[in-house]
N, C-alpha and C positions, 0 to 999 in steps of 0.2 A: 745256193750251193746244191749241186746235183748229187744224185745217189752215189756215183763213183767217188766224188770228193768226200762225202760223209763216210763211206767205207774206208777210204784211205786214212781219214782222220782217226777213226776207231782203231785201225791197225797201227797207226803211229803211237797212239796211247798204249796199245798192247806191247809194243817194243819196249817202252819204258817200264811197264809193269811186269813183264815176263820174267826177268831174272829174279825178282822178289818172290813171285808165286812158285817158280821152280825150286828155289832154295827152301821156301816154307814147306812145300810138298815133300821134298827130300827129308827135311827135319821131322815132319810128322810121321813119315814112313818109318824112319829110324826109331822114333820114340814109341810108336805102336808095336814095333817088333822087339825092342829091347826093354826099355824101362819107361813107363808113362811118368811124366812129370806133373807138377801141380797145374801147369798151364797147358798141358797137351790138348785137353778138350777145347780150350779157347782157341789155340792155334789151329786145331783141326777145323773148327767152325769157320775161321777166317779163310783157310785153304779151300774149303768147300764153296764159300762165297766167291772166292777168286776164280775157281774152276768154273762155277756157274756163269760168271761174267765172261770168261773166255768162250764158253759154249754159246752165249748170247752173241758175242762178236762173230763167232764162226757162222752161226745161223743167219746173221744179217749180212755177212760178207762172203758167204759160200760161193756165189757166182763169180766173184772176183778171185777168191782163193783158188778155186778149182777151174779157172777159165782156160789155162794153157795145159794143165795136167791135173790128174786127180791126186792132189796133195793129201787131202783128208777125206776118208770114207764116212759119209753121213750115217749110213746104216750101222757101221761098226761103232760109231760114236753113240748112237742111240742105244745099242746093246750094252755098251759100257755103263751108261747112265742107269739102265735097268739093273745091271749086275751090282752096281754100287748100292742102289736102293735095297736090294736083297740082303747084301752083307751088312748093311747098316742096321737092318731089322734084327739080324742074328746077333748083333753086338759082339762080333768076333774080331778082335783087334788084328790078328794075324791075317785074316781074310780081307779086312779093310785095307791093310797095308799092301797086300798083294794086288788088290784091285787098283789102288792108287798108282802103284809101281808099274804094273803091266798095262793097264788101260789108259791112265791119265798122264803119266810122265811123257810117253811118246807123243801124245796129243799136244801137251803144252810145248814141247820142244819143236814139234812140226809147225804149230801156230806161230811161234817166235821166228823160225826159219822162213816161213811163208811171208809173214809180215815184213821182215827185213828185205826179202827179194822183191816184193811188190812195191814197197815204199822207197826203194833206192833211186 
């Protein structure tokens, strides 16, 4: 199996996974902004794992994702990761929610859209 087939395989997996991570991220954002629940921390950790997985897929598939147009800006993504690291250290739920909403929801949606377009 060549590199392109491996990349397409990863993007196909992402298509299946994407609705779940988008929904989970929305839920965590709401819980961080409004009322933390007993399992918010657990859900947050799962969401971070999911986002990390999507970033891995992006890093490995970036030449394919951005081959015809610049769908996702790698530098912008790197800045978002640094920003998330900072707000996590501050332990400020409102800032964490804002970072997830502003930086990562558009990334997750664009990854899903790109994967669908590439794998059709």
